[in-house]
C-alpha positions, -999 to +999 in steps of 0.1 A: -053+211+153-015+212+150+004+226+180+022+259+173+059+255+179+084+283+185+121+288+187+121+288+225+105+252+225+132+241+200+161+252+223+145+241+255+157+205+249+195+195+251+193+170+223+178+196+199+205+222+210+232+195+203+217+188+168+218+226+160+253+229+172+262+199+149+246+212+118+254+249+123+289+244+108+277+224+077+247+204+066+244+167+077+222+139+064+198+124+089+218+091+093+250+109+101+232+130+128+215+098+143+250+082+146+261+111+169+235+104+195+225+074+218+188+076+208+170+059+179+169+073+145+131+076+148+138+099+179+163+119+159+137+123+131+111+135+157+137+161+171+144+172+135+107+176+128+104+199+158+134+220+147+120+222+112+086+233+125+102+260+145+121+272+114+155+265+128+163+235+104+154+230+067+154+194+055+160+189+018+159+155-002+191+148-022+188+115-039+181+090-012+194+111+016+176+138+035+200+167+045+195+190+075+208+226+073+206+251+101+186+282+098+200+303+126+182+336+118+154+327+142+179+326+170+181+363+168+146+364+185+161+346+215+191+368+215+171+399+215+150+385+244+181+376+264+198+409+257+171+429+275+178+410+306+216+410+302+213+449+301+191+448+333+217+426+351+248+446+339+231+477+354+225+459+387+261+447+387+274+483+379+253+496+408+266+470+432+304+478+421+296+516+427+281+508+462+312+486+471+336+512+459+317+537+482+319+514+512+357+508+505+364+546+504+344+552+536+361+523+555+397+527+543+396+562+529+410+551+495 
């Protein structure tokens, strides 16, 4: 049985995040990606497979080269997840700011 992979698993690893950052601007072939890292080409291929399984990278054969292209739409799922907590913390910080202003007025009368 194949393990189900998701976008959160993909971005949990710093090497995979670095690969996404690298190919987000433009597609790269596997060899040019491997040259940027201090790990084996086989290890890079494994990282790319995980990214592809998660839907964040497509790998297309062009002649003898395999080119990797970022598919960043899936990251909107992560963004939506984080945004709900961002709003929570913004509300907490706003409440703290209001409380501190109240204390300041009580103490200094300003």
